[in-house]
SEPATOR-627672 format. One line per field, with one value per residue: x, y, z of N, C-alpha, C, O in turn; chain; residue in three letters. Coordinates in pm, whole numbers, plus 50000, padded with zeros to 5 digits. Layout:
<recs>
n_c1: [X,...]
n_c2: [Y,...]
n_c3: [Z,...]
ca_c1: [X,...]
ca_c2: [Y,...]
ca_c3: [Z,...]
c_c1: [X,...]
c_c2: [Y,...]
c_c3: [Z,...]
o_c1: [X,...]
o_c2: [Y,...]
o_c3: [Z,...]
c: [A,...]
r: [ALA,...]
</recs>
This chain:
<recs>
n_c1: [79606,79647,79542,79424,79652,79577,79694,79895,79737,79610,79832,79940,79711,79691,79914,79833,79605,79721,79838,79603,79466,79646,79645,79371,79346,79517,79386,79120,79140,79321,79373,79106,78967,78835,78648,78501,78388,78230,78052,77918,77802,77625,77435,77325,77462,77741,78088,78143,78304,78544,78643,78497,78395,78634,78745,78572,78631,78905,78895,78745,78934,79133,78980,78918,79176,79244,79049,79127,79381,79306,79145,79341,79496,79307,79268,79514,79579,79461,79555,79822,80105,80206,80269,80078,79851,79798,79732,79496,79332,79331,79206,78949,78862,78874,78678,78444,78435,78507,78447,78174,78041,78089,77955,77689,77641,77682,77495,77261,77265,77384,77655,77897,78043,78379,78662,78922,78910,78824,79036,79248,79168,79170,79444,79539,79409,79522,79800,79795,79700,79899,80117,80029,80003,80263,80359,80220,80229,80201,80086]
n_c2: [87648,87593,87681,87449,87347,87393,87379,87187,86975,86912,86845,86626,86471,86418,86253,86041,85972,85874,85639,85505,85486,85327,85096,85023,84980,84755,84571,84552,84533,84337,84138,84073,84067,83863,83760,83993,84037,83807,83852,84081,83975,83794,83969,84039,84223,84395,84460,84799,85008,85229,85573,85764,85617,85528,85776,85863,85674,85726,85993,85952,85808,86005,86194,86048,86022,86292,86358,86182,86283,86540,86476,86364,86598,86745,86602,86599,86801,86691,86422,86437,86480,86241,85885,85718,85881,85920,85659,85631,85818,85703,85460,85550,85666,85441,85281,85437,85479,85240,84999,85034,85071,84825,84660,84741,84680,84407,84321,84386,84197,84246,84225,83970,83895,83986,83887,83932,84180,84337,84324,84407,84670,84784,84780,84932,85183,85260,85270,85467,85691,85725,85779,86018,86179,86203,86400,86620,86933,87174,87512]
n_c3: [07650,07313,06978,06729,06485,06182,05912,05962,06047,05808,05649,05794,05781,05509,05475,05644,05499,05265,05363,05440,05192,05041,05199,05186,04912,04877,05046,04940,04658,04615,04834,04926,04689,04529,04714,04765,04512,04490,04703,04612,04382,04497,04579,04347,04200,04041,04101,04155,03920,03767,03714,03867,04084,04199,04267,04471,04675,04718,04801,05034,05184,05224,05363,05596,05699,05749,05940,06143,06219,06292,06514,06678,06723,06860,07099,07216,07416,07645,07669,07607,07387,07140,07082,07222,07240,06970,06901,07051,06916,06660,06717,06790,06546,06379,06505,06469,06188,06045,06198,06294,06049,05926,06103,06059,05780,05785,05975,05839,05648,05408,05341,05404,05727,05784,05924,05849,05714,05928,06120,05957,05886,06137,06213,06001,06041,06285,06219,06018,06159,06354,06185,06062,06290,06367,06202,06286,06453,06710,06663]
ca_c1: [79573,79652,79451,79468,79730,79506,79783,79961,79634,79591,79954,79940,79595,79724,80000,79746,79520,79801,79845,79469,79437,79729,79592,79240,79369,79570,79283,79001,79170,79412,79347,78965,78906,78743,78538,78418,78312,78128,77952,77836,77725,77514,77335,77278,77534,77882,78172,78148,78436,78550,78708,78412,78393,78767,78762,78500,78707,79029,78857,78708,79059,79195,78893,78939,79308,79239,78971,79208,79484,79234,79108,79466,79528,79206,79280,79651,79588,79416,79634,79963,80152,80280,80219,79957,79740,79770,79661,79360,79260,79313,79105,78819,78826,78846,78549,78334,78429,78517,78376,78029,77987,78091,77847,77562,77621,77674,77366,77156,77279,77432,77788,77935,78145,78517,78761,79040,78886,78814,79170,79327,79129,79214,79587,79552,79367,79622,79923,79771,79689,80032,80198,79982,80030,80407,80379,80148,80294,80120,80125]
ca_c2: [87559,87662,87638,87340,87393,87336,87335,87062,86871,86872,86777,86493,86399,86368,86137,85934,85932,85789,85508,85445,85450,85212,84981,84986,84921,84619,84487,84530,84500,84223,84035,84033,84093,83756,83756,84111,84012,83706,83917,84168,83886,83740,84077,84068,84342,84379,84558,84927,85042,85356,85686,85827,85529,85533,85909,85866,85597,85798,86109,85897,85777,86130,86253,85971,86059,86427,86351,86113,86375,86646,86422,86358,86735,86791,86535,86618,86872,86604,86300,86463,86448,86116,85760,85672,85967,85888,85530,85658,85883,85604,85365,85615,85679,85305,85238,85513,85469,85104,84897,85053,85047,84680,84607,84771,84603,84266,84302,84395,84085,84292,84169,83877,83942,83955,83911,83987,84324,84402,84337,84488,84810,84828,84808,85042,85308,85297,85310,85593,85800,85746,85845,86156,86250,86229,86525,86730,87019,87290,87636]
ca_c3: [07540,07185,06872,06642,06371,06068,05803,06002,06046,05668,05605,05858,05730,05375,05496,05695,05387,05175,05428,05431,05053,05005,05272,05132,04779,04895,05106,04857,04518,04609,04935,04930,04558,04489,04811,04741,04389,04525,04788,04527,04294,04575,04586,04211,04152,04010,04169,04083,03867,03697,03778,03968,04200,04261,04326,04599,04774,04748,04884,05164,05255,05269,05466,05719,05749,05804,06064,06244,06268,06363,06645,06754,06766,06956,07229,07267,07545,07755,07680,07578,07252,07127,07027,07290,07202,06830,06901,07097,06806,06555,06764,06780,06404,06331,06559,06408,06042,05992,06277,06293,05914,05905,06186,05993,05655,05822,06042,05738,05556,05278,05320,05511,05821,05743,06029,05783,05694,06059,06177,05864,05899,06270,06202,05904,06104,06385,06150,05948,06256,06411,06082,06050,06416,06368,06128,06350,06553,06750,06593]
c_c1: [79569,79548,79511,79537,79674,79596,79855,79863,79617,79713,79962,79826,79618,79815,79919,79656,79594,79812,79712,79440,79520,79677,79460,79253,79417,79463,79175,79029,79263,79366,79204,78893,78800,78623,78445,78330,78200,78016,77860,77748,77606,77402,77277,77344,77675,77960,78172,78291,78430,78610,78627,78408,78525,78790,78692,78578,78836,78999,78816,78833,79127,79111,78912,79074,79310,79161,79053,79313,79419,79195,79231,79501,79432,79221,79420,79657,79549,79510,79784,79999,80217,80200,80087,79834,79700,79694,79517,79275,79232,79208,78964,78772,78794,78708,78432,78323,78425,78429,78224,77970,77985,77977,77711,77541,77614,77539,77249,77162,77327,77567,77820,78040,78282,78612,78887,79024,78881,78953,79258,79296,79171,79362,79611,79518,79470,79752,79908,79768,79824,80122,80158,80013,80179,80438,80320,80235,80198,80174,80231]
c_c2: [87638,87612,87523,87401,87327,87297,87204,86947,86820,86797,86636,86407,86343,86246,86017,85882,85845,85649,85435,85399,85332,85085,84932,84925,84776,84525,84452,84490,84380,84113,83983,84050,83989,83751,83876,84092,83911,83767,84006,84084,83828,83842,84111,84191,84304,84484,84688,84959,85180,85466,85752,85748,85537,85668,85919,85792,85668,85920,86064,85868,85901,86198,86181,86006,86196,86429,86286,86208,86493,86598,86410,86496,86783,86727,86545,86693,86783,86487,86320,86421,86311,85998,85717,85752,85941,85756,85549,85720,85784,85502,85424,85626,85542,85261,85307,85492,85326,85006,84913,85030,84898,84614,84625,84684,84454,84235,84305,84280,84126,84232,84073,83940,83898,83991,83972,84139,84399,84426,84426,84636,84867,84868,84929,85176,85354,85344,85446,85710,85829,85819,85992,86239,86286,86363,86645,86802,87131,87415,87712]
c_c3: [07410,07089,06794,06521,06244,05951,05836,06011,05904,05617,05664,05807,05591,05386,05547,05583,05286,05232,05415,05288,05004,05072,05215,04992,04793,04949,05005,04713,04504,04704,04929,04797,04521,04584,04794,04618,04414,04609,04705,04434,04368,04594,04449,04152,04112,04087,04090,04040,03804,03782,03888,04097,04274,04329,04462,04706,04813,04835,05024,05247,05307,05377,05599,05781,05813,05935,06175,06303,06340,06504,06734,06810,06874,07093,07289,07399,07665,07778,07657,07436,07252,07078,07090,07253,07057,06820,06949,06986,06694,06591,06752,06635,06345,06378,06487,06258,05990,06068,06269,06155,05883,05984,06116,05870,05682,05885,05943,05639,05418,05243,05433,05602,05771,05856,05971,05766,05827,06119,06089,05884,06034,06266,06111,05968,06208,06319,06083,06046,06321,06311,06068,06173,06426,06302,06202,06454,06586,06679,06670]
o_c1: [79497,79476,79633,79487,79717,79577,79873,79900,79611,79699,79988,79841,79571,79797,79934,79634,79535,79798,79709,79394,79469,79666,79440,79182,79363,79450,79141,78948,79281,79324,79182,78770,78687,78509,78323,78212,78089,77899,77739,77633,77498,77287,77193,77288,77723,77904,78198,78386,78323,78627,78682,78415,78528,78848,78746,78591,78872,79070,78848,78838,79174,79166,78921,79085,79369,79202,79047,79331,79473,79210,79226,79531,79471,79190,79441,79732,79600,79542,79864,79931,80277,80083,79993,79726,79581,79602,79425,79161,79122,79129,78871,78656,78698,78629,78335,78211,78346,78345,78154,77860,77892,77912,77629,77437,77547,77476,77150,77074,77313,77592,77775,78116,78299,78639,78952,79114,78929,78983,79331,79387,79204,79399,79692,79593,79500,79807,79998,79826,79859,80194,80244,80046,80215,80532,80365,80305,80122,80290,80275]
o_c2: [87736,87515,87502,87497,87219,87190,87119,86832,86699,86696,86539,86286,86235,86148,85906,85761,85753,85550,85316,85287,85246,84980,84811,84831,84686,84411,84334,84419,84327,84006,83862,84049,84024,83740,83861,84125,83928,83737,84006,84119,83815,83806,84200,84255,84195,84585,84687,84939,85239,85453,85792,85804,85549,85673,85977,85842,85668,85946,86131,85899,85904,86254,86245,86018,86215,86494,86330,86211,86542,86672,86442,86511,86853,86790,86502,86653,86803,86454,86230,86339,86270,86008,85682,85697,85941,85743,85490,85680,85781,85461,85356,85598,85528,85208,85242,85487,85294,84937,84816,84976,84848,84522,84533,84620,84381,84135,84235,84267,84050,84194,84093,84027,83786,84108,84055,84216,84512,84537,84511,84718,84985,84977,85016,85273,85473,85447,85530,85815,85946,85911,86080,86357,86386,86432,86758,86738,87177,87421,87819]
o_c3: [07398,07115,06794,06462,06205,05894,05749,05985,05881,05549,05593,05790,05557,05315,05497,05572,05228,05160,05383,05267,04933,05008,05199,04958,04729,04902,04987,04653,04394,04659,04929,04792,04487,04540,04806,04619,04364,04587,04724,04410,04311,04621,04436,04063,04143,04132,03969,04116,03791,03903,03991,04206,04396,04438,04556,04818,04931,04933,05123,05366,05420,05472,05704,05903,05919,06031,06290,06425,06439,06601,06853,06928,06967,07194,07403,07487,07775,07892,07683,07375,07351,07040,07018,07236,07024,06740,06892,06965,06640,06506,06709,06605,06270,06299,06449,06205,05901,06008,06241,06143,05820,05934,06115,05856,05609,05851,05963,05554,05322,05128,05546,05561,05723,05882,06035,05799,05836,06163,06140,05897,06044,06310,06141,05951,06217,06359,06090,06020,06341,06348,06063,06161,06487,06341,06183,06532,06501,06640,06627]
c: [A,A,A,A,A,A,A,A,A,A,A,A,A,A,A,A,A,A,A,A,A,A,A,A,A,A,A,A,A,A,A,A,A,A,A,A,A,A,A,A,A,A,A,A,A,A,A,A,A,A,A,A,A,A,A,A,A,A,A,A,A,A,A,A,A,A,A,A,A,A,A,A,A,A,A,A,A,A,A,A,A,A,A,A,A,A,A,A,A,A,A,A,A,A,A,A,A,A,A,A,A,A,A,A,A,A,A,A,A,A,A,A,A,A,A,A,A,A,A,A,A,A,A,A,A,A,A,A,A,A,A,A,A,A,A,A,A,A,A]
r: [MET,GLY,LYS,VAL,ASN,LEU,PRO,ARG,VAL,ILE,LEU,GLY,GLY,VAL,LEU,ALA,GLY,ILE,VAL,ILE,ASN,LEU,GLY,GLU,PHE,LEU,LEU,ASN,ALA,VAL,VAL,LEU,LYS,VAL,LYS,ASN,GLU,GLU,ALA,MET,LYS,SER,LEU,GLY,LYS,THR,MET,PRO,GLU,GLY,GLY,GLY,THR,MET,ALA,VAL,TRP,VAL,LEU,TRP,GLY,PHE,ALA,ALA,GLY,ILE,VAL,ALA,VAL,TRP,LEU,TYR,ALA,ALA,ILE,ARG,PRO,ARG,TYR,GLY,ALA,GLY,PHE,GLY,THR,ALA,VAL,ARG,ALA,GLY,LEU,ALA,VAL,TRP,PHE,LEU,ALA,TRP,PHE,LEU,SER,MET,LEU,VAL,VAL,THR,ASN,MET,GLY,LEU,LEU,PRO,PHE,SER,ALA,VAL,ALA,LEU,VAL,TRP,SER,PHE,VAL,GLU,ALA,LEU,LEU,ALA,THR,VAL,ALA,GLY,ALA,PHE,VAL,TYR,ARG,GLU,ALA]
</recs>
């Protein structure tokens, strides 16, 4: 068993992060823009805007992409290289990052449940991880 090829994890993670950031932009700034604004208004808040806010979300997208490809690299020895392993890694990252956070904010009554966001993020996480895994190679 070899070591994880960190430069390739980062390269694949950046590609996955681009997919995530594009997907999140389309979902939140286009598809769910009005619903997001209504949800924030119901909390007595406005949608956060500005460069600092955007930077945090963009960095989050790249971090999620890098973690997804790192997880893919880490489980490759057990499941083998390829699409199925990338899907497993993407599913795990989606569950831990998107699903559980949605469960928490919905359970706390902070935001309404969104089936669109749940399914969108699921597809997004899988596509991003598969794209990033495609770039990954062992050292």
